[in-house]
C-alpha positions as CSV (number, residue, x, y, z in Angstrom):
1,M,0.0,0.0,0.0
2,S,1.3,3.5,-0.8
3,A,0.4,7.0,0.3
4,S,-1.8,7.4,-2.8
5,D,-3.9,4.4,-2.0
6,P,-7.6,5.5,-1.8
7,D,-8.1,3.5,1.4
8,L,-5.6,5.7,3.3
9,L,-6.7,8.8,5.0
10,T,-4.6,12.0,5.3
11,R,-2.2,12.9,8.0
12,E,-4.7,15.4,9.3
13,E,-7.5,12.9,9.4
14,Y,-5.4,10.3,11.3
15,A,-4.4,13.1,13.8
16,A,-8.1,13.9,14.3
17,I,-8.9,10.2,15.0
18,A,-6.0,10.0,17.4
19,A,-7.3,13.1,19.3
20,S,-10.7,11.6,19.6
21,L,-9.8,8.0,20.7
22,D,-11.4,6.6,23.8
23,L,-8.4,4.5,24.9
24,P,-9.0,1.3,26.9
25,R,-7.6,1.5,30.4
26,A,-8.5,-1.7,32.1
27,A,-8.4,-5.5,31.7
28,F,-11.2,-7.2,29.9
29,V,-12.4,-10.1,32.1
30,D,-15.6,-12.1,32.2
31,G,-17.3,-9.9,29.6
32,K,-16.5,-6.4,30.8
33,F,-13.6,-4.1,31.7
34,R,-12.3,-4.5,35.2
35,K,-9.5,-2.8,37.0
36,G,-6.5,-5.1,37.6
37,K,-5.0,-5.5,41.0
38,G,-1.4,-4.9,39.8
39,A,0.5,-1.6,39.5
40,K,-0.5,0.8,36.7
41,L,1.0,0.1,33.3
42,T,1.9,3.3,31.5
43,T,1.8,3.0,27.7
44,L,3.8,5.6,25.7
45,N,3.9,6.9,22.2
46,P,7.4,5.6,21.0
47,A,7.7,8.4,18.4
48,T,7.1,11.3,20.9
49,G,7.7,9.8,24.3
50,E,4.4,11.1,25.4
51,K,2.1,9.2,27.7
52,L,-1.0,7.7,26.0
53,A,-2.7,6.2,29.0
54,D,-2.3,4.5,32.4
55,I,-3.7,1.0,32.2
56,A,-4.8,-0.8,35.3
57,A,-2.5,-3.8,35.0
58,C,-3.1,-7.3,36.4
59,N,-1.3,-9.7,38.8
60,A,-1.4,-13.3,39.8
61,T,-4.7,-12.8,41.6
62,D,-6.3,-11.5,38.4
63,V,-4.8,-14.4,36.5
64,N,-6.4,-16.9,38.9
65,F,-9.8,-15.2,38.7
66,A,-9.7,-15.0,34.8
67,V,-8.6,-18.7,34.6
68,G,-11.5,-19.6,36.8
69,K,-13.9,-17.8,34.6
70,A,-12.3,-19.3,31.4
71,R,-12.6,-22.8,32.9
72,E,-16.2,-22.1,33.9
73,A,-17.1,-20.9,30.4
74,F,-15.4,-23.9,28.8
75,D,-17.0,-26.5,31.1
76,S,-20.4,-24.9,30.6
77,G,-20.2,-25.6,26.8
78,A,-21.6,-22.1,26.0
79,W,-18.9,-21.8,23.4
80,A,-17.1,-25.1,23.2
81,K,-20.3,-27.1,22.5
82,L,-22.0,-24.5,20.4
83,H,-22.9,-25.8,17.0
84,P,-19.9,-25.2,14.6
85,S,-22.1,-23.1,12.3
86,E,-23.0,-20.8,15.2
87,R,-19.4,-20.3,16.2
88,K,-18.6,-19.5,12.6
89,E,-21.3,-16.8,12.3
90,I,-20.1,-15.1,15.6
91,L,-16.5,-15.0,14.4
92,R,-17.6,-13.7,11.1
93,E,-19.5,-10.9,13.0
94,L,-16.3,-10.2,14.9
95,A,-14.4,-9.8,11.6
96,K,-17.1,-7.3,10.4
97,L,-16.8,-5.3,13.6
98,I,-13.1,-5.1,13.3
99,H,-13.5,-3.9,9.7
100,R,-16.0,-1.3,10.8
101,N,-13.6,0.0,13.4
102,R,-10.4,-0.4,11.3
103,H,-9.3,3.2,11.2
104,E,-9.7,3.5,15.0
105,L,-7.7,0.3,15.5
106,S,-5.0,1.3,13.0
107,V,-4.4,4.6,14.7
108,M,-4.4,3.0,18.1
109,E,-1.9,0.4,16.9
110,S,0.3,3.1,15.3
111,L,0.3,5.4,18.3
112,E,1.2,2.6,20.7
113,S,3.8,0.6,18.6
114,G,5.4,3.3,16.5
115,K,4.4,1.5,13.3
116,P,3.7,3.5,10.1
117,I,0.0,4.0,9.7
118,A,0.3,2.8,6.1
119,D,1.4,-0.6,7.4
120,C,-1.4,-0.7,10.1
121,E,-4.1,0.2,7.6
122,G,-2.7,-1.7,4.6
123,I,-1.3,-4.9,6.2
124,D,-1.9,-5.5,9.9
125,V,-5.5,-4.7,10.4
126,P,-6.7,-6.2,7.1
127,E,-4.7,-9.3,7.6
128,A,-6.1,-9.7,11.2
129,I,-9.6,-9.4,9.7
130,N,-8.8,-12.0,7.0
131,T,-7.3,-14.4,9.6
132,I,-10.4,-14.4,11.8
133,R,-12.7,-14.7,8.8
134,W,-10.6,-17.6,7.4
135,H,-10.6,-19.6,10.6
136,A,-14.3,-18.9,11.0
137,E,-15.0,-20.4,7.6
138,A,-12.8,-23.4,8.4
139,I,-14.9,-24.4,11.4
140,D,-17.5,-26.4,9.5
141,K,-15.1,-27.6,6.8
142,I,-12.5,-29.5,8.9
143,Y,-13.7,-33.1,9.1
144,D,-12.9,-35.8,11.6
145,Q,-11.8,-39.3,10.4
146,T,-12.6,-43.0,10.7
147,A,-9.9,-45.7,10.7
148,P,-9.8,-48.8,8.5
149,T,-10.8,-51.3,11.1
150,G,-12.6,-54.0,9.1
151,E,-16.2,-55.2,9.7
152,D,-16.0,-55.8,13.5
153,A,-15.5,-52.3,14.7
154,V,-15.8,-48.6,13.9
155,A,-13.0,-46.3,15.0
156,M,-13.7,-42.6,15.0
157,I,-10.8,-40.1,15.3
158,V,-12.3,-36.8,16.6
159,R,-10.9,-33.4,17.5
160,E,-11.9,-31.8,20.8
161,P,-11.0,-28.3,22.0
162,I,-8.0,-28.4,24.3
163,G,-9.6,-26.2,26.9
164,V,-8.2,-23.0,28.4
165,V,-5.5,-21.4,26.3
166,G,-3.0,-18.7,27.3
167,A,-2.0,-16.5,24.4
168,V,1.1,-14.4,25.0
169,L,1.7,-11.7,22.4
170,P,4.7,-9.7,21.1
171,W,4.8,-6.0,20.6
172,N,5.8,-5.9,17.0
173,F,2.5,-7.1,15.4
174,P,0.0,-6.7,18.2
175,I,-3.3,-7.0,16.5
176,L,-2.1,-9.5,13.8
177,M,-0.5,-11.9,16.3
178,L,-3.7,-11.6,18.4
179,A,-5.7,-12.8,15.3
180,W,-3.2,-15.5,14.5
181,K,-3.8,-17.0,18.0
182,I,-7.5,-16.3,18.8
183,G,-8.7,-17.2,15.3
184,P,-7.9,-20.9,15.4
185,A,-8.3,-21.2,19.2
186,L,-11.8,-19.7,19.2
187,A,-12.7,-21.7,16.1
188,A,-11.7,-24.9,17.9
189,G,-14.0,-24.0,20.8
190,C,-11.4,-23.0,23.4
191,S,-11.5,-20.3,26.0
192,V,-8.6,-17.9,25.6
193,I,-6.8,-15.6,28.0
194,V,-4.6,-13.1,26.2
195,K,-1.5,-11.5,27.7
196,P,-0.5,-8.6,25.4
197,A,3.0,-7.1,25.5
198,E,3.4,-4.4,28.1
199,Q,4.0,-1.8,25.4
200,T,1.0,-2.6,23.2
201,S,-2.1,-3.6,25.1
202,M,-4.8,-1.4,23.7
203,T,-5.8,-3.1,20.4
204,A,-6.2,-6.5,22.1
205,L,-8.4,-4.9,24.7
206,R,-10.6,-3.2,22.1
207,V,-10.9,-6.4,20.0
208,A,-12.0,-8.3,23.2
209,E,-14.7,-5.7,23.6
210,L,-15.8,-6.1,20.0
211,A,-15.8,-9.9,20.4
212,H,-18.2,-9.6,23.3
213,E,-20.4,-7.4,21.2
214,A,-20.3,-10.0,18.4
215,G,-21.7,-12.6,20.7
216,I,-18.7,-14.5,22.2
217,P,-19.9,-15.5,25.7
218,R,-18.4,-14.2,28.9
219,G,-15.2,-15.7,30.0
220,V,-14.4,-17.1,26.5
221,L,-12.0,-14.3,25.5
222,Q,-10.3,-12.2,28.2
223,V,-7.3,-9.8,28.0
224,L,-5.0,-9.3,31.0
225,P,-2.5,-6.4,30.5
226,G,0.6,-6.6,32.7
227,D,4.3,-7.6,32.7
228,G,5.8,-11.0,32.4
229,P,6.4,-11.8,36.1
230,S,2.9,-10.5,37.1
231,V,0.8,-12.1,34.3
232,G,2.9,-14.2,32.0
233,E,4.6,-16.4,34.6
234,P,1.4,-17.2,36.7
235,L,-0.4,-17.9,33.4
236,G,2.4,-20.3,32.3
237,K,2.4,-22.0,35.7
238,H,-1.4,-22.2,36.3
239,P,-2.6,-25.8,36.6
240,A,-5.9,-25.1,35.0
241,V,-4.4,-23.6,31.8
242,D,-4.2,-26.4,29.2
243,M,-1.9,-24.7,26.7
244,I,0.3,-21.7,26.1
245,S,0.8,-20.2,22.6
246,F,3.7,-17.7,22.7
247,T,5.3,-15.4,20.2
248,G,8.4,-13.5,21.2
249,S,12.1,-13.9,22.1
250,T,13.7,-17.3,22.3
251,E,14.8,-16.8,25.9
252,T,11.3,-16.0,27.1
253,G,10.1,-19.0,25.1
254,R,12.4,-21.2,27.2
255,R,10.8,-19.9,30.3
256,F,7.4,-21.1,29.2
257,L,8.8,-24.6,28.7
258,R,10.1,-24.5,32.2
259,Y,6.8,-23.3,33.6
260,A,5.0,-26.2,31.8
261,A,7.5,-28.6,33.3
262,D,7.1,-27.2,36.8
263,S,3.3,-27.3,36.6
264,N,0.9,-29.5,34.7
265,L,2.9,-30.3,31.6
266,K,0.6,-28.0,29.6
267,K,1.2,-28.0,25.9
268,V,3.4,-25.1,24.7
269,V,3.7,-23.7,21.2
270,L,6.6,-21.2,20.6
271,E,7.2,-18.9,17.7
272,C,10.5,-17.2,18.5
273,G,13.4,-15.4,16.8
274,G,15.2,-15.5,13.5
275,K,18.3,-14.5,11.7
276,N,16.9,-15.1,8.3
277,P,18.9,-15.3,5.1
278,A,18.2,-13.9,1.6
279,V,20.4,-16.0,-0.7
280,V,21.1,-14.4,-4.1
281,L,22.8,-16.9,-6.4
282,Q,25.1,-16.2,-9.3
283,D,22.4,-16.6,-11.9
284,A,19.8,-14.4,-10.2
285,E,18.0,-12.2,-12.7
286,H,15.8,-9.1,-12.6
287,L,18.1,-7.5,-10.0
288,D,15.8,-4.5,-9.6
289,L,13.1,-6.8,-8.4
290,V,15.5,-8.7,-6.2
291,A,16.6,-5.4,-4.6
292,E,13.0,-4.4,-3.9
293,H,12.4,-7.7,-2.1
294,V,15.6,-7.6,-0.1
295,V,15.0,-4.0,1.1
296,N,11.5,-4.7,2.1
297,A,12.5,-8.0,3.8
298,A,15.2,-6.2,5.8
299,F,13.6,-2.9,6.8
300,W,9.8,-3.5,6.8
301,N,8.4,-2.8,10.3
302,M,11.7,-1.2,11.3
303,G,13.3,-4.6,11.1
304,E,11.2,-5.5,14.2
305,N,10.1,-8.7,12.6
306,C,11.1,-12.3,13.5
307,S,11.0,-13.1,9.8
308,A,13.1,-10.1,8.6
309,A,15.8,-11.1,6.1
310,S,18.6,-9.6,8.1
311,R,21.4,-11.5,6.3
312,L,22.0,-10.9,2.5
313,I,24.1,-13.8,1.3
314,V,25.1,-12.8,-2.2
315,H,27.3,-14.4,-4.9
316,K,30.3,-12.2,-5.7
317,A,29.4,-12.2,-9.4
318,V,26.2,-10.2,-8.8
319,K,27.0,-8.4,-5.6
320,A,28.1,-5.1,-7.0
321,D,25.2,-4.7,-9.4
322,L,22.7,-5.7,-6.7
323,M,24.2,-3.4,-4.0
324,D,23.9,-0.4,-6.4
325,R,20.2,-1.2,-6.8
326,I,19.6,-1.8,-3.1
327,L,21.2,1.6,-2.2
328,A,19.1,3.4,-4.7
329,R,16.0,1.8,-3.3
330,V,16.9,2.5,0.3
331,K,16.8,6.2,-0.5
332,L,13.1,6.0,-1.2
333,W,12.3,4.8,2.4
334,R,11.1,7.8,4.5
335,V,11.7,7.8,8.2
336,G,9.5,9.8,10.5
337,D,6.1,10.5,11.9
338,P,4.2,7.1,12.1
339,L,0.8,8.9,11.5
340,D,2.0,10.3,8.2
341,P,0.9,8.0,5.4
342,V,4.1,8.6,3.4
343,T,6.3,7.3,6.2
344,S,8.0,4.0,5.6
345,L,9.9,3.6,8.9
346,G,8.5,4.7,12.2
347,A,9.9,4.7,15.7
348,L,11.5,1.7,17.5
349,I,9.2,0.4,20.3
350,D,10.8,1.8,23.4
351,A,14.0,3.2,25.0
352,D,15.3,-0.3,26.1
353,H,15.0,-1.7,22.6
354,L,16.5,1.4,21.0
355,K,19.5,1.0,23.3
356,K,19.9,-2.6,22.2
357,V,19.7,-1.8,18.5
358,K,22.1,1.2,18.9
359,S,24.6,-1.1,20.5
360,Y,25.0,-2.8,17.1
361,L,25.5,0.4,15.2
362,K,29.2,1.2,14.5
363,K,31.4,3.1,12.1
364,G,31.8,1.8,8.5
365,A,28.1,1.4,7.6
366,V,27.5,1.2,3.8
367,V,24.4,3.4,4.6
368,G,22.8,4.6,7.8
369,G,24.4,3.6,11.0
370,K,23.2,6.5,13.3
371,A,20.0,6.9,15.2
372,D,18.0,10.1,15.3
373,G,16.1,10.0,18.6
374,P,13.8,6.9,18.5
375,F,14.2,6.6,14.7
376,V,16.9,4.4,13.1
377,P,17.3,4.7,9.3
378,P,17.9,1.7,7.0
379,T,21.4,0.5,7.9
380,I,23.7,-1.8,6.0
381,Y,27.0,-3.4,6.9
382,E,29.3,-5.8,5.2
383,A,30.4,-8.7,7.4
384,K,31.9,-12.2,7.6
385,P,29.7,-15.2,8.5
386,G,31.1,-15.4,12.1
387,D,30.7,-11.7,12.9
388,K,28.4,-10.6,15.7
389,L,26.3,-8.6,13.2
390,A,25.8,-11.8,11.1
391,R,24.9,-14.1,14.0
392,E,22.8,-12.2,16.6
393,E,19.2,-11.2,16.1
394,I,19.2,-7.4,16.2
395,F,15.5,-6.9,15.6
396,G,16.1,-3.5,14.0
397,P,16.5,-2.0,10.5
398,V,20.0,-3.5,10.1
399,L,21.0,-5.6,7.1
400,T,24.3,-7.6,7.0
401,V,25.8,-8.4,3.6
402,I,27.9,-11.5,3.3
403,E,29.7,-12.3,0.0
404,V,30.1,-15.9,-1.1
405,A,31.8,-17.6,-4.0
406,S,29.5,-20.6,-4.7
407,T,26.0,-22.0,-4.2
408,E,27.4,-24.6,-1.8
409,E,29.0,-21.9,0.3
410,A,25.8,-19.8,0.3
411,I,23.8,-22.8,1.6
412,A,26.4,-23.5,4.3
413,V,26.3,-19.8,5.5
414,A,22.5,-19.7,5.4
415,N,22.4,-22.8,7.7
416,D,25.1,-21.5,10.0
417,T,22.8,-20.1,12.6
418,D,20.9,-21.2,15.7
419,Y,17.6,-20.1,14.1
420,G,15.5,-21.5,11.2
421,L,12.4,-19.4,10.7
422,T,12.4,-18.1,7.1
423,A,14.7,-17.8,4.1
424,S,14.6,-16.6,0.5
425,V,16.4,-17.9,-2.5
426,F,16.9,-15.9,-5.8
427,S,17.9,-17.9,-8.9
428,A,16.8,-18.1,-12.5
429,N,17.4,-21.8,-12.5
430,G,14.2,-23.5,-11.1
431,R,15.9,-26.8,-10.3
432,Q,18.8,-25.0,-8.4
433,A,16.3,-22.8,-6.6
434,I,14.2,-25.8,-5.4
435,R,17.3,-27.7,-4.4
436,A,18.5,-24.7,-2.4
437,A,15.1,-24.2,-0.8
438,R,15.1,-27.9,0.3
439,A,18.7,-27.6,1.7
440,I,18.0,-24.6,3.9
441,R,16.7,-25.5,7.3
442,A,13.9,-23.1,7.8
443,G,10.1,-23.3,8.3
444,T,9.3,-21.2,5.3
445,V,11.5,-20.7,2.2
446,T,10.4,-18.4,-0.6
447,V,11.8,-18.5,-4.1
448,N,12.4,-15.3,-6.1
449,C,10.5,-13.3,-3.5
450,Y,10.3,-12.4,0.2
451,G,7.3,-13.5,2.2
452,E,5.8,-15.7,4.8
453,G,3.3,-17.5,2.7
454,D,-0.3,-16.6,3.4
455,I,-3.1,-17.6,5.8
456,S,-3.4,-21.0,4.2
457,T,0.2,-22.0,4.8
458,P,1.7,-23.1,8.2
459,F,4.2,-20.6,9.7
460,G,6.8,-21.6,12.2
461,G,10.5,-22.5,12.5
462,Y,13.2,-25.0,12.9
463,K,15.8,-25.1,15.7
464,Q,15.5,-22.2,18.2
465,S,12.9,-20.4,16.0
466,G,10.0,-22.6,17.0
467,F,8.6,-25.4,19.0
468,G,5.5,-27.5,19.3
469,G,3.3,-26.3,16.4
470,R,2.5,-23.9,13.6
471,D,0.5,-20.8,13.2
472,N,-1.8,-20.3,10.2
473,G,-3.5,-22.8,7.9
474,V,-5.5,-25.8,9.0
475,H,-2.4,-26.9,10.9
476,A,-3.0,-24.1,13.4
477,H,-6.2,-25.8,14.4
478,D,-4.3,-28.9,15.4
479,Q,-2.5,-27.3,18.2
480,Y,-5.7,-26.0,19.9
481,T,-7.3,-29.5,19.8
482,E,-6.8,-32.9,21.3
483,L,-7.2,-36.0,19.2
484,K,-9.5,-38.7,20.6
485,T,-10.0,-42.2,19.4
486,I,-13.5,-43.6,19.9
487,W,-13.5,-47.4,19.3
488,V,-16.9,-49.1,18.8
489,D,-17.0,-52.9,18.9
490,L,-19.6,-54.2,16.4
491,T,-19.3,-57.9,17.2
492,D,-22.4,-59.6,18.6
493,P,-21.5,-61.4,21.9
494,A,-24.2,-64.0,21.3
495,D,-23.1,-64.9,17.8
496,G,-19.4,-64.3,18.0
497,D,-18.2,-62.9,14.7
498,D,-21.3,-63.9,12.8
499,L,-23.4,-60.8,12.4
500,G,-25.8,-62.4,9.9
């Protein structure tokens, strides 16, 4: 989406919406807003440093109360046992309500996260709507199975909702990651407790309110703002929570595995970090298009993206030509006010993260390399495979360029990482591209483009990028359900095996 897109409003219109917003300031529990018992959580505008709101945060007492209400709602069957077609219609209504409030939600997201409004309006909110609608439509189209048992028995393999789910969200895509989790979880019939990131609670709270308006019963979707020790840890350790779905850092993901081990061995699904390669082979063609994909992959969402292609692994034969095109395209990316529709790069999320990203900035950048307040421009460094810049996840708009001399070297460098979330391969030779895609150990590998697939394809990673399941597609429904075998004996006790 560009600033000329007719769906985008003007800077002045977005400012007017921002000025008129009624920001949520409390947890959403058991069908209504309630003040949490924890300390207040102050949410800031990353671009200006100004306070947006004080939110009544939650603590372990609130978690316990919300889990009780979620379990009560689940056991009652008000949602879990509702006819699939009825759940579908309610989720479709939720999608309609999000669409109706899309400008409000987009501005709220931009203000709280520092994301460019063009991305919120053109990508995040529309994709959140599409995700909920897609999973709603899947509800009455995913069939159970029967096993080939012969004439003496019938074996049914059925899915049942797993129960109470804790969904722990990141701050980089607040509303979209909310949809990725609640879409399939609610479609399956689960009760969901959402713990948004401390920095970005407001869109999750507003969506929960819209969900209640759409007809989702009390206790089925609740949102508990708060920090990790106050909300995330007690949610992860609670014996009545059946599953945790987490998106965020690998280190925090490890904690949820420990919480599960120390409590009820609840299921845990992790979508964690990445140090993703864009591999440009010697025979890559249409270098202008390759440059467009590489720049977008590295700098979109300020590089605060687990699937960002932060390593450009490029064959020496095409490196110079490609770099000329990349540098020309980088100049088109505008850094500044997130509420201005022409802005490409907004502000980094908060002071702590800005400090982390700045620690990687040093002299010798090909372009960029210096922060301006909370804004970091597109930054490119050349590096060797073992360098810190080439190995650690920076989570900022920093691209590392690594030169290679062969396809074999490119694949080896691509796989020389603790992560394995996404990758891209650029080659004019289809056979070589597919072989390279198969050789790279990552959950999603795109060929001659950058991307994550779409709502129909599973998303998740290898190695330290993921654990336990996948988001998106019908595969996402699997992680929110339990498989049950129901075996029915058809033999007649009076006649043995003779049913005639």
